[in-house]
SEDREN-577680 format. One record per residue: y, x, z of N, C-alpha, C, CB in turn; residue number from 1; residue in one letter. Coordinates in Angstrom, 3 decimals, m for minus. Each point is the difference from the previous one (the first is absolute). Last residue first. Glycine has a CB too. Layout:
N
- Y|X|Z|Y|X|Z|Y|X|Z|Y|X|Z|NUM|A
...
//
This chain:
218
- 17.119|m5.203|14.409|m1.039|0.916|m0.318|m0.692|m0.332|1.149|1.027|1.855|m1.380|218|V
- 2.264|m5.220|0.275|0.077|1.091|0.803|m1.448|0.566|m0.352|1.786|m0.915|1.945|217|K
- 0.579|m1.890|m5.682|m0.679|m0.273|1.347|0.224|1.472|0.562|m1.976|m2.025|m0.647|216|G
- 4.241|m0.288|m4.150|m0.562|0.839|0.818|m0.382|m0.267|1.568|1.162|1.219|m1.676|215|G
- m1.145|m3.664|m3.747|0.095|m0.010|1.427|m0.420|0.736|0.642|0.085|m1.526|m0.140|214|C
- 2.840|1.799|m4.321|m1.110|0.342|0.478|m0.266|m0.383|1.030|0.091|1.377|m1.013|213|I
- 1.831|m3.764|m3.602|0.050|0.429|1.670|m1.172|0.804|m0.170|1.011|m2.130|1.526|212|V
- m0.584|0.336|m5.585|1.465|0.606|0.410|0.184|0.395|1.343|0.929|m1.367|m1.563|211|D
- m5.172|0.765|m1.903|0.180|m0.336|1.031|1.533|0.286|0.036|m2.439|0.287|0.860|210|Y
- m0.346|0.303|m5.120|m0.466|m1.665|0.445|0.874|m0.018|1.890|m3.440|m0.177|m1.806|209|P
- 4.897|2.845|m2.736|m0.017|0.410|1.299|m0.425|m1.606|0.625|2.008|2.392|m0.108|208|R
- m0.219|m1.862|m4.365|m1.249|0.026|m0.076|m0.552|0.080|1.570|0.168|1.060|m2.512|207|G
- 4.663|0.417|1.975|m0.595|m0.749|m0.876|m1.947|0.099|0.029|2.699|0.427|m1.426|206|M
- 1.066|0.277|5.451|m0.378|0.925|m1.490|m0.838|m0.741|m0.578|0.123|2.267|0.659|205|A
- 3.806|m2.206|3.382|m0.851|m0.776|m0.714|m0.747|0.713|m1.301|1.553|m1.874|0.908|204|M
- m0.102|3.325|4.485|0.346|m0.031|m1.492|m0.693|m0.330|m0.851|0.994|1.264|0.384|203|M
- m2.388|m1.985|4.623|0.104|1.215|m1.018|0.902|m0.669|m1.443|m2.751|1.273|0.964|202|L
- 2.101|m2.147|4.970|0.170|m0.596|m1.252|0.394|1.030|m0.960|0.574|m2.119|1.006|201|Q
- m3.405|1.581|3.900|0.415|1.051|m0.849|0.657|m0.840|m1.462|m2.086|1.920|1.166|200|M
- 0.437|m3.022|4.314|0.228|m0.448|m1.392|1.001|0.529|m1.081|m0.701|m1.737|1.206|199|P
- m1.461|2.741|3.896|0.734|0.575|m0.826|0.018|m0.733|m1.279|m0.393|1.994|1.182|198|E
- m2.257|m3.316|2.472|0.889|0.612|0.804|1.696|0.654|m1.258|m2.863|0.785|2.129|197|T
- m2.344|m4.164|m1.990|0.736|0.394|m0.572|1.497|0.918|0.810|m1.396|m2.038|m1.522|196|T
- m2.393|m1.591|2.114|0.143|1.482|0.556|0.566|0.838|0.016|m1.049|m0.267|m0.127|195|A
- m0.051|m3.891|m1.851|0.959|m0.139|1.279|0.293|1.379|0.412|m0.967|m2.216|0.887|194|A
- 0.437|2.092|m6.371|m0.963|m0.662|1.498|1.142|m0.072|1.007|m2.633|1.296|m0.219|193|P
- 4.945|m2.012|m4.906|m0.802|1.100|1.261|m0.580|m0.639|1.443|1.831|1.857|m0.837|192|C
- 0.964|m4.166|m2.583|m1.503|m0.131|m0.314|m0.650|1.396|0.664|0.353|m1.524|m2.474|191|E
- 4.446|0.582|2.303|m0.772|m0.754|0.992|m1.267|m0.345|m0.592|1.973|m0.895|1.074|190|T
- 0.343|3.896|m3.452|0.184|0.439|1.555|m0.744|m0.958|0.645|2.283|0.983|m0.023|189|K
- m3.503|m0.505|m5.179|1.317|m0.648|0.929|m0.401|0.443|1.735|0.472|m2.599|m1.957|188|E
- m3.267|3.543|m1.922|0.962|0.049|m0.426|1.231|m0.197|0.563|m1.383|m0.291|m1.254|187|K
- m2.679|3.426|2.813|m0.017|m1.477|0.109|1.247|0.050|m1.432|m0.702|m0.851|3.341|186|V
- m3.336|3.751|m0.288|1.127|m0.027|m1.557|0.423|m1.112|m0.264|m1.016|1.486|m1.201|185|L
- m1.299|0.614|6.381|0.001|m1.197|m1.029|0.803|0.565|m1.099|m0.131|m2.032|1.669|184|G
- m0.311|4.709|2.154|m1.118|m1.498|0.124|m0.012|m0.928|m1.072|0.388|m0.120|2.316|183|L
- 0.750|5.828|m1.661|0.225|m0.915|m0.823|m1.162|m1.216|0.663|0.980|1.825|m2.268|182|V
- 1.057|1.933|5.522|m0.887|m0.239|m0.953|m0.169|m1.340|m0.613|m0.902|1.705|1.072|181|K
- 4.945|2.430|0.779|m0.907|m1.485|0.351|m1.280|0.086|m0.677|2.025|m1.596|0.089|180|F
- 1.530|4.791|2.867|m0.400|0.146|m1.509|m0.835|m1.543|0.194|m0.282|3.239|m0.724|179|D
- 2.370|m0.407|4.361|1.332|m0.683|m1.164|m0.480|m0.521|m1.450|1.721|1.865|0.978|178|T
- m4.685|0.505|2.464|0.834|m1.116|0.886|0.886|m0.648|m1.062|0.133|1.336|2.400|177|A
- m3.540|1.655|m4.749|0.237|m0.008|0.802|0.760|m1.297|0.740|m0.433|2.246|m0.859|176|G
- m3.428|m0.051|m2.830|0.363|m0.991|0.411|1.033|0.365|1.328|m2.238|m1.158|m1.139|175|A
- m1.485|3.103|m1.255|0.817|0.661|0.130|1.328|m0.575|0.742|m1.253|1.009|m1.856|174|S
- m2.710|m2.992|0.243|m0.309|1.053|0.603|0.872|1.003|0.501|m1.565|m0.549|m1.147|173|A
- 2.269|m2.509|m2.225|m0.125|m0.979|1.237|m0.484|1.113|1.152|m0.787|m2.536|m1.431|172|C
- 2.899|4.085|m3.219|m1.109|m0.315|0.258|0.149|m1.086|1.548|m0.981|2.517|m1.510|171|A
- 5.212|m3.154|m1.891|m1.054|0.938|0.599|m1.246|m0.190|0.863|1.860|0.920|m0.192|170|I
- 2.775|m3.585|m3.688|m1.619|0.487|0.768|m0.447|1.367|0.787|m0.619|m1.287|m1.938|169|E
- 5.398|m1.087|1.825|m0.586|0.649|m0.746|m1.450|m0.171|0.088|1.860|1.292|0.048|168|K
- 2.074|m3.278|2.066|m0.768|m0.581|m0.943|m1.044|0.664|m0.890|1.838|m1.178|0.184|167|A
- 1.326|2.257|3.364|1.019|0.091|m1.504|m1.179|m0.669|m0.796|1.767|2.589|0.036|166|T
- m2.965|m1.805|4.236|0.740|m0.683|0.151|1.224|m0.774|m1.229|m0.909|1.442|2.132|165|A
- m4.322|0.366|m2.586|0.831|0.647|0.566|1.266|m0.995|0.659|m0.903|1.999|m1.651|164|S
- m4.563|m3.240|0.526|1.175|0.551|m0.671|1.208|0.342|1.000|m0.738|m1.371|m2.076|163|I
- m4.868|m0.131|1.152|0.850|0.276|0.611|1.173|0.794|m0.670|m1.715|m0.318|1.585|162|C
- m2.894|m3.497|m3.112|1.087|1.391|0.038|0.798|0.257|1.155|0.318|m0.319|m2.243|161|D
- m2.715|m3.569|1.806|m0.951|0.972|0.797|1.010|1.135|m0.157|m2.714|m0.814|m0.507|160|G
- 3.303|m2.770|m3.577|m0.484|m0.163|1.782|m0.349|0.999|0.905|m0.860|m1.738|m0.697|159|E
- 2.381|3.705|m3.860|m0.373|m1.247|0.103|0.105|m0.350|1.830|m1.681|0.236|m2.610|158|V
- 3.980|3.187|m1.759|0.475|m0.673|1.171|m1.255|m1.248|0.354|2.915|0.588|m0.717|157|L
- m4.556|3.471|m3.021|1.137|m1.088|0.240|m0.187|m0.396|1.602|m0.026|m1.095|m2.712|156|Q
- m1.571|5.585|2.000|m0.051|m1.273|m0.485|0.882|m0.730|0.002|m1.596|0.153|0.398|155|G
- 1.161|3.383|3.967|0.015|0.070|m1.435|m0.711|m1.694|m1.020|m0.356|3.254|0.772|154|G
- 0.565|m1.796|4.209|1.140|0.288|m0.324|0.038|0.080|m1.052|0.429|0.732|1.484|153|G
- m4.076|m2.380|0.418|m0.280|1.823|0.302|1.536|0.414|m0.556|m3.189|0.579|m0.671|152|A
- 2.551|m5.742|2.084|0.455|1.058|0.899|m0.338|1.567|m0.373|m0.271|m1.892|1.708|151|G
- m2.524|m1.585|m4.638|0.995|m0.349|1.328|0.221|0.912|0.372|m0.557|m1.648|0.754|150|A
- m1.046|3.676|m4.994|m0.537|m0.734|1.431|1.221|m0.556|0.682|m2.012|1.670|0.459|149|D
- 2.332|1.364|m4.047|0.109|m1.474|m0.032|m0.201|m1.109|0.755|m0.299|0.826|m1.425|148|G
- m0.829|4.350|1.113|1.281|m0.516|0.226|0.243|m1.564|0.165|0.508|2.024|m1.219|147|P
- m4.528|1.129|1.003|0.084|m1.245|m0.206|1.131|m0.660|0.678|m2.267|0.140|m0.373|146|H
- m1.655|3.930|m0.301|1.888|0.109|m0.062|m0.123|m1.319|m0.555|1.179|2.708|m0.624|145|D
- m5.528|m1.060|0.244|0.005|m0.736|1.380|1.993|m0.439|0.085|m2.751|1.862|1.507|144|G
- 0.629|m1.499|m6.462|m0.310|0.810|1.524|0.419|m0.864|0.845|0.345|2.315|m0.479|143|T
- 0.233|m4.033|m3.412|m1.944|0.152|0.145|0.310|1.089|0.797|m1.603|m0.662|m2.406|142|L
- 5.705|m2.695|1.514|m0.407|1.347|m0.041|m1.946|m0.042|0.451|3.119|0.985|0.819|141|N
- m0.089|m4.701|m3.323|m0.315|m0.191|1.599|m0.857|1.683|m0.142|m0.411|m3.526|0.721|140|R
- 4.213|m0.058|m4.113|m1.233|0.564|0.746|m0.119|0.738|0.967|m0.519|m0.173|m1.557|139|G
- 2.741|m3.575|m2.065|0.086|0.379|1.318|m1.266|0.567|0.747|1.727|m1.669|m0.095|138|C
- 0.402|1.156|m4.945|m1.490|m0.051|0.555|1.106|0.164|1.316|m2.642|1.219|m1.821|137|V
- 4.563|m3.483|m2.482|0.104|0.591|1.144|m1.355|0.290|0.631|2.171|m1.052|0.162|136|T
- m0.812|m0.362|m5.815|m0.225|m0.087|1.520|m0.011|0.981|0.981|m1.030|m1.441|m0.777|135|N
- 2.941|1.465|m3.904|m0.675|m1.283|0.226|m0.781|m0.500|1.031|0.116|0.344|m1.848|134|T
- 4.223|3.189|m0.576|m0.613|m0.599|0.955|m0.691|m1.314|m0.305|1.555|1.190|1.241|133|P
- m0.516|2.587|m4.669|0.351|m1.347|0.052|m0.773|m0.438|1.310|0.376|m0.381|m2.684|132|I
- 1.922|5.249|1.126|m0.872|m0.772|0.400|0.387|m1.312|0.026|m0.798|1.687|1.028|131|G
- 3.012|3.797|m1.041|m0.419|m1.051|m0.730|m0.672|m0.919|0.219|0.272|1.159|m0.940|130|S
- 0.940|3.122|2.782|1.391|m0.962|0.464|m0.777|m1.120|m1.431|3.093|2.128|1.125|129|G
- m5.670|1.624|m2.678|0.954|0.439|1.353|0.976|m1.348|0.027|0.109|3.082|m0.273|128|K
- m3.395|m2.369|m3.603|0.058|m1.012|1.243|0.700|m0.137|0.903|m1.479|0.114|m0.276|127|K
- 1.628|2.946|m3.685|0.458|m1.417|m0.390|m0.392|m1.096|0.872|m0.105|0.739|m2.182|126|D
- m0.952|4.203|2.325|1.166|m0.253|0.705|0.519|m1.425|m0.340|0.497|2.495|0.033|125|D
- m5.587|m2.662|m1.005|0.688|1.367|0.525|1.624|m0.558|0.781|m1.319|1.821|m2.421|124|G
- m0.551|m5.421|m0.703|m0.819|1.081|0.929|0.853|1.025|0.304|m2.143|m0.359|m0.965|123|S
- 2.311|m5.427|m0.159|0.373|1.196|m0.430|m1.255|1.014|0.773|2.939|m0.737|m0.340|122|G
- m1.741|m3.867|2.985|m0.053|0.536|m1.670|0.627|1.331|m0.685|0.084|m2.377|m0.130|121|F
- m2.363|m0.825|4.918|1.207|1.015|m0.369|m0.556|0.319|m1.566|0.683|1.306|2.756|120|V
- m0.920|m5.126|1.935|m0.879|0.343|m1.154|1.317|1.101|m1.122|m2.013|m2.961|0.246|119|R
- 1.173|2.104|5.510|0.836|0.160|m1.382|m0.665|0.003|m0.915|1.417|1.067|0.688|118|S
- m1.808|m2.108|4.880|m0.779|0.348|m1.496|1.232|0.009|m1.086|m2.554|m1.384|0.570|117|V
- 3.669|2.585|4.709|0.564|m0.795|m1.086|m1.082|0.339|m1.457|2.878|0.191|1.238|116|Q
- m3.533|0.126|4.683|m0.105|0.955|m1.182|0.617|m1.198|m1.200|m2.503|1.890|0.908|115|I
- 2.629|m0.704|4.940|m0.231|m0.848|m1.429|0.308|0.353|m1.081|0.223|m1.429|0.959|114|I
- m2.541|2.727|4.168|0.845|0.480|m1.213|0.308|m1.265|m0.560|m1.046|2.281|m0.537|113|L
- m1.519|m2.534|4.225|0.759|1.584|0.536|0.963|0.047|m1.341|m2.304|1.722|1.502|112|D
- 0.313|m6.507|1.066|0.231|0.695|m1.374|0.597|1.006|0.368|0.165|m1.681|m1.453|111|T
- m1.123|m1.153|4.967|m1.192|0.994|m0.230|0.099|0.772|m1.576|m1.639|m1.732|1.703|110|G
- 3.340|m3.258|m0.803|m0.023|0.522|0.653|m1.043|1.375|m0.113|1.037|m2.222|0.844|109|A
- 0.152|m0.547|m5.294|0.028|m0.287|1.665|0.193|1.731|0.581|m2.057|m2.652|0.112|108|P
- 5.550|1.328|m3.854|m1.339|0.471|0.161|m0.573|m0.467|0.852|0.400|1.597|m0.700|107|C
- 3.759|m2.753|m2.679|m0.867|m0.206|1.640|m0.683|m0.077|0.314|0.597|m0.492|0.405|106|Q
- 3.575|1.212|m4.057|m1.398|0.499|0.227|m0.334|m0.248|1.545|0.203|1.881|m1.953|105|I
- 4.487|m2.264|0.259|m1.054|m1.564|m0.291|m1.361|0.201|0.292|1.267|m0.788|m1.979|104|A
- 2.055|4.611|2.309|0.107|m1.460|1.337|m0.431|m0.767|m0.175|1.470|0.028|0.615|103|N
- m0.538|2.627|m4.649|m1.077|0.721|1.394|m0.390|m0.878|0.993|1.119|2.069|m0.024|102|P
- 0.540|m3.580|m4.897|0.274|m0.061|1.061|m1.258|0.250|1.054|1.901|m1.366|m1.025|101|L
- m2.619|1.559|m3.481|1.073|1.201|0.010|0.557|m0.676|1.174|0.577|0.994|m2.615|100|F
- m5.689|m2.143|1.994|1.226|m0.142|0.221|0.930|1.171|m0.229|m0.870|m1.601|1.392|99|S
- m5.241|0.065|m2.419|1.083|0.471|0.521|1.800|m0.272|m0.153|m2.118|1.331|m0.133|98|A
- m2.484|m3.457|2.044|0.810|m0.063|m0.939|1.052|0.929|m0.219|m0.644|m1.939|0.281|97|D
- m3.589|2.861|2.732|0.943|m0.931|m0.092|0.565|0.235|m0.968|0.203|m0.389|1.873|96|E
- m4.768|1.627|1.228|0.587|m0.178|m1.538|1.151|m0.949|0.264|m2.320|0.239|m1.485|95|I
- m0.812|2.359|5.172|0.573|m1.089|m0.492|1.004|0.357|m1.176|m0.373|m1.063|2.288|94|K
- m2.463|4.108|0.328|0.035|m0.918|1.084|0.659|m1.409|m0.817|0.333|2.083|2.198|93|L
- m2.262|2.707|m4.052|1.032|m0.736|m0.137|m0.594|m1.403|0.409|1.215|1.544|m1.806|92|A
- m1.630|4.252|2.935|m0.902|m1.361|m0.901|1.137|m1.000|0.479|m3.168|0.422|0.176|91|K
- 3.260|5.440|m0.467|0.727|m1.294|1.053|m1.003|m1.155|m0.728|3.214|0.738|0.473|90|F
- m3.259|3.793|m1.707|0.659|0.369|1.028|m0.187|m1.358|0.780|1.644|1.889|m1.099|89|T
- m4.803|0.578|m2.818|0.410|m0.996|0.676|1.019|0.013|0.873|m1.848|m0.392|m0.366|88|A
- m0.374|4.157|m2.173|1.305|m0.277|m0.133|0.952|m1.408|0.332|m0.888|1.686|m1.504|87|G
- m4.119|m0.077|1.771|0.747|0.996|0.925|1.922|m0.195|m0.307|m2.610|2.035|m0.201|86|S
- m1.521|m5.862|m0.690|0.634|1.287|m0.337|0.989|0.410|0.599|m0.634|m0.316|m1.706|85|E
- m1.653|m3.939|2.170|m0.990|1.153|0.577|0.439|1.378|m0.197|m1.834|m1.434|m0.459|84|D
- 3.913|m2.898|m0.886|0.272|0.253|1.269|m0.664|1.418|0.916|0.263|m2.677|m0.367|83|C
- 1.751|2.070|m5.015|m1.418|m0.542|0.581|0.161|0.303|1.603|m1.663|0.604|m2.338|82|D
- 6.222|m0.340|m0.411|m1.278|0.403|0.020|m0.977|m0.763|0.694|0.952|1.910|m0.260|81|F
- 4.375|m1.912|m2.399|m1.545|m0.725|0.421|m0.893|0.980|0.377|0.098|m1.803|m1.601|80|A
- 5.219|3.059|2.032|m0.907|m0.389|m0.894|m1.341|m0.488|0.438|1.198|1.461|m1.227|79|R
- 4.872|0.199|1.746|m1.500|m0.361|0.556|m1.241|m0.486|m1.037|1.436|m0.764|2.077|78|Y
- 4.022|3.309|m1.334|m1.252|m0.617|m0.778|m0.939|m0.255|0.833|0.321|1.075|m1.877|77|G
- 4.001|1.480|3.232|m0.370|m1.279|0.172|m0.794|m0.787|m0.730|1.637|0.250|0.801|76|D
- m0.134|4.457|m1.251|m0.540|m0.310|1.193|m0.375|m1.288|0.462|1.083|1.692|0.302|75|P
- m2.957|m0.031|m4.063|0.371|0.400|0.927|1.594|0.027|0.105|m2.236|1.023|m0.001|74|K
- m1.797|m1.786|m2.867|1.362|m0.778|m0.426|0.290|m0.321|1.314|m0.349|m1.063|m2.389|73|N
- m3.975|2.990|1.379|0.886|0.878|m1.056|1.565|m1.039|m0.137|m2.618|1.208|m1.725|72|E
- m0.762|m1.503|5.553|0.222|1.532|m0.010|0.818|0.330|m1.608|m2.569|0.565|1.784|71|P
- 2.323|m5.382|1.291|m0.712|0.784|m1.399|0.897|0.814|0.137|m1.059|m1.484|m1.754|70|D
- m0.373|m0.957|6.354|0.467|0.498|m0.794|m0.171|0.296|m1.450|0.246|0.300|1.914|69|P
- m3.053|m3.942|0.342|0.560|0.776|0.241|1.133|0.949|m1.404|m2.195|m0.404|2.097|68|G
- m1.344|m4.249|m0.836|1.059|0.589|m0.546|0.163|1.061|0.450|0.843|m1.629|m0.405|67|G
- m4.243|m2.933|0.365|0.456|1.204|0.920|0.735|0.683|m1.246|m2.114|0.357|2.106|66|C
- 0.092|m5.655|m1.084|0.356|0.683|m1.053|0.743|1.456|1.052|0.371|m2.529|m2.213|65|D
- m0.955|m1.508|4.195|m1.144|0.731|m0.114|m0.150|1.024|m0.933|m0.749|m1.774|0.754|64|G
- 3.298|m2.669|m1.979|0.001|0.285|1.277|m1.546|1.138|0.324|1.589|m2.741|0.484|63|I
- 0.481|2.635|m5.535|m0.435|m0.851|0.851|m0.016|0.341|1.585|m1.176|m0.615|m2.052|62|E
- 3.581|1.927|m3.495|m0.585|0.531|1.487|m0.210|m1.434|0.864|1.500|2.624|0.067|61|W
- m2.115|m1.504|m5.691|1.072|m0.836|1.409|m0.853|0.768|0.893|0.857|m2.917|m0.511|60|S
- m1.040|5.463|m4.773|m0.509|m0.935|1.299|0.992|m0.660|1.053|m1.891|1.550|m0.148|59|G
- 2.194|1.444|m3.873|0.334|m0.918|0.079|m0.579|m1.087|0.790|0.709|0.972|m1.693|58|G
- m0.881|3.930|0.969|m0.711|m0.676|m1.203|0.328|m1.906|0.196|m2.323|2.403|m0.065|57|Q
- 6.081|1.463|2.032|m1.301|0.193|0.310|m0.852|m0.719|m1.187|0.569|0.165|2.646|56|G
- 3.791|0.407|m1.876|m0.545|m1.210|0.459|m1.699|0.090|m0.116|2.365|m1.318|m0.789|55|D
- 1.868|5.304|1.496|m0.676|m1.157|m1.173|m0.873|m0.769|0.766|m0.080|1.426|m2.131|54|S
- 4.832|0.457|4.705|m1.469|0.256|m0.433|m1.157|m0.205|m1.215|0.715|m0.288|1.973|53|A
- 4.968|1.334|1.024|m1.049|m1.209|m0.785|m1.395|0.918|m0.150|2.078|m1.555|m1.757|52|S
- 2.299|1.235|6.110|m0.346|0.633|m1.519|m1.280|m0.634|m0.850|0.902|2.298|1.046|51|S
- 3.377|m4.272|2.437|m1.239|0.156|m0.507|m0.361|0.998|m1.342|0.025|m2.311|1.092|50|P
- 3.082|3.138|3.520|0.508|m0.408|m1.877|m1.705|m0.385|m0.357|2.579|2.332|m1.035|49|S
- m1.836|m2.367|6.145|m0.080|0.811|m1.525|0.036|m0.596|m0.769|m0.993|1.311|0.330|48|K
- 2.085|m2.605|5.404|m0.006|m0.684|m1.275|m0.190|1.448|m1.003|1.764|m2.482|0.740|47|S
- m1.228|2.601|4.230|m1.378|m0.095|m0.364|m0.067|m0.510|m1.277|m0.716|m0.281|2.165|46|Y
- 4.886|0.853|m0.459|m0.887|1.281|0.615|m1.198|m0.092|m0.771|0.798|0.042|2.480|45|K
- 2.003|m3.900|m3.289|0.445|1.483|m0.626|m1.108|1.181|0.381|2.720|m0.671|0.321|44|N
- m2.195|m3.491|3.012|m1.141|0.207|m1.402|0.202|1.207|m1.135|m0.109|m2.662|0.124|43|S
- 2.276|2.168|4.235|m0.338|0.858|m0.041|m0.719|m0.286|m1.584|0.115|0.634|2.834|42|S
- 3.595|m3.506|m1.482|0.157|1.400|m0.179|m0.902|0.768|0.070|1.616|m0.301|0.597|41|E
- m0.604|m4.746|m0.338|m1.385|0.502|m0.335|0.526|1.272|m0.456|m1.482|m2.145|m0.668|40|D
- 3.471|m1.440|4.266|m0.079|0.477|m1.476|m0.948|0.367|m0.485|1.596|0.500|0.156|39|G
- 0.349|m3.797|4.256|m1.107|1.221|m0.400|0.297|0.328|m1.795|m2.287|m1.040|2.116|38|F
- 5.809|m1.339|1.493|m1.270|m0.691|m1.096|m0.331|1.693|m0.640|1.126|m3.262|m1.024|37|I
- 0.745|4.065|4.495|m0.522|m0.966|0.766|m0.584|m1.153|m1.062|1.716|0.644|2.094|36|K
- m1.670|5.068|m2.585|1.379|m1.224|0.020|m0.908|m1.124|0.338|1.953|0.754|m2.060|35|S
- m4.764|3.196|m0.159|0.378|m0.600|1.180|0.997|m0.403|m0.490|m0.872|1.074|1.684|34|A
- m3.402|m0.454|m4.982|1.070|0.725|0.803|0.792|m0.743|0.556|m0.029|1.579|m1.198|33|G
- m5.517|m2.057|0.303|1.260|m0.560|m0.564|1.310|0.466|0.951|m1.461|m2.165|m1.015|32|Y
- m3.741|3.827|m0.595|0.752|m0.248|1.002|1.345|m1.056|m0.609|m0.940|2.540|1.239|31|G
- m4.001|m0.612|m3.490|1.233|m0.419|m0.180|0.867|m0.380|1.348|m1.004|m0.711|m2.241|30|L
- m3.481|2.432|1.069|0.673|0.302|0.901|1.677|m0.388|m0.482|m2.083|1.839|0.807|29|G
- m0.354|m2.204|m5.025|m0.739|0.424|1.143|0.801|0.400|0.917|m1.693|0.554|m1.134|28|L
- 2.205|m2.187|m3.418|0.239|m0.779|1.098|m0.640|0.470|1.242|0.255|m1.748|m1.515|27|L
- 1.384|4.290|m3.313|m1.514|m0.287|1.019|1.278|m0.810|1.023|m2.519|2.745|m0.070|26|V
- 2.888|m3.164|m4.970|0.927|0.452|0.833|m0.877|m0.162|1.292|2.297|m0.618|m1.373|25|A
- m6.086|1.149|m1.988|1.253|m0.860|0.270|0.797|0.473|0.780|m0.980|m1.662|m0.304|24|L
- m2.589|4.428|m2.539|0.531|m0.448|1.256|1.480|m1.021|0.105|m1.260|2.369|0.622|23|V
- m2.940|m2.084|m4.253|1.275|1.025|0.550|0.289|m0.833|1.323|1.337|0.975|m2.518|22|V
- m5.911|m0.328|m0.759|0.328|m0.736|0.816|1.563|0.516|0.261|m2.578|m0.519|0.831|21|L
- m2.076|m0.258|m4.236|0.884|0.697|0.276|0.911|m0.369|1.279|m0.323|0.451|m2.373|20|S
- m3.377|m3.373|0.676|1.008|0.036|m0.369|0.445|1.156|0.678|0.151|m2.253|m0.584|19|Q
- m5.693|2.434|m0.154|1.178|m0.890|0.377|1.591|0.231|m0.175|m1.742|m0.391|1.467|18|L
- m2.158|2.691|m2.203|0.100|m0.687|m0.764|0.513|m1.375|0.285|m1.460|1.483|m0.748|17|C
- 0.904|2.821|2.542|1.041|0.283|m0.795|m0.067|m1.569|m0.815|m0.168|3.102|m0.137|16|G
- m4.358|m1.370|2.152|0.949|0.235|0.539|1.249|m0.013|m0.980|m1.516|1.087|1.637|15|A
- m3.281|m4.305|m1.816|0.718|1.129|0.225|1.449|0.198|0.152|m1.752|0.463|m0.977|14|A
- m1.245|m4.405|2.471|0.683|0.219|m0.401|0.571|1.786|m0.338|m0.118|m2.627|0.932|13|R
- m4.203|m1.071|1.063|0.764|1.335|0.324|1.102|0.218|m1.394|m2.388|1.250|1.571|12|R
- 0.119|m6.105|m0.358|m0.047|1.259|m0.753|1.033|1.005|0.187|m1.039|m1.282|m1.501|11|P
- m1.048|m2.870|4.995|1.344|0.391|m0.562|m0.179|1.679|m1.209|1.314|m1.359|2.901|10|R
- m5.445|m2.077|m1.135|0.566|0.985|0.709|1.483|0.543|m1.029|m2.778|0.674|1.314|9|P
- 0.320|m5.942|m1.459|m0.158|1.941|m0.031|1.041|0.700|0.506|m1.107|0.051|m2.039|8|P
- m0.542|m4.273|4.555|1.211|0.292|m0.796|m0.278|1.480|m0.207|1.768|m1.839|0.958|7|T
- m5.474|m1.707|0.087|1.039|0.458|0.830|0.673|0.321|m1.026|m0.876|0.712|2.066|6|S
- m2.954|m2.963|m2.620|0.972|m0.797|0.418|1.185|0.730|0.739|m1.794|m1.708|0.063|5|G
- m2.664|3.994|m0.901|0.365|m1.169|m0.425|1.002|m0.805|0.479|m1.861|0.226|m0.468|4|P
- 1.503|5.283|1.171|m0.424|m1.116|0.174|0.460|m1.344|m0.383|m0.564|1.389|1.319|3|Q
- 0.525|3.698|m3.514|0.743|m1.064|0.687|m0.841|m1.316|0.207|2.117|0.996|m1.022|2|T
- m3.153|4.556|1.000|0.072|m1.612|m0.829|0.288|m0.640|1.213|m1.853|m0.120|m2.097|1|M
//
């Protein structure tokens, strides 16, 4: 029973009532390739050509919603699930606008996967490779496996992560004497904190909010 003055509980939504998902060019684990102007060599390792799925019944994604792989749209399709269903593998931490610039999507720390929501028209094979991006879901795994946590070696690069001398993200547990901890992600080297020993200038990338990784001793 709802107590006077309290907020009514949020109604449970049936599985599949939200838009189905397609994988965005996967941003997780992005490192930045070597040379003193660090490039983006490793990004192709994580990128996938987006597949597509139906848009379900036209619902919208909200923080706290859950989803998981769509068995009818392999290998990159995802769909909505109730969080207590067996098919649910992640929960939405944050919902961002869709973007055709992968670097412009910045999810919060702890994000394990980034998935683009697309509204897809047609059916069957007509849905393959099509869809209009509407939102981006920053998801966190429902299991104890969290590569997006700071220092874990996956997810988007955040303060507290560790990188190699070529600016590739690594797990801090395996970092050695030649590796660095991310002390800041800034636009100019002069903005790096005082403890920075290796400010790494990155190649320009449209949409990315930082151009320098401030590296310090692990």
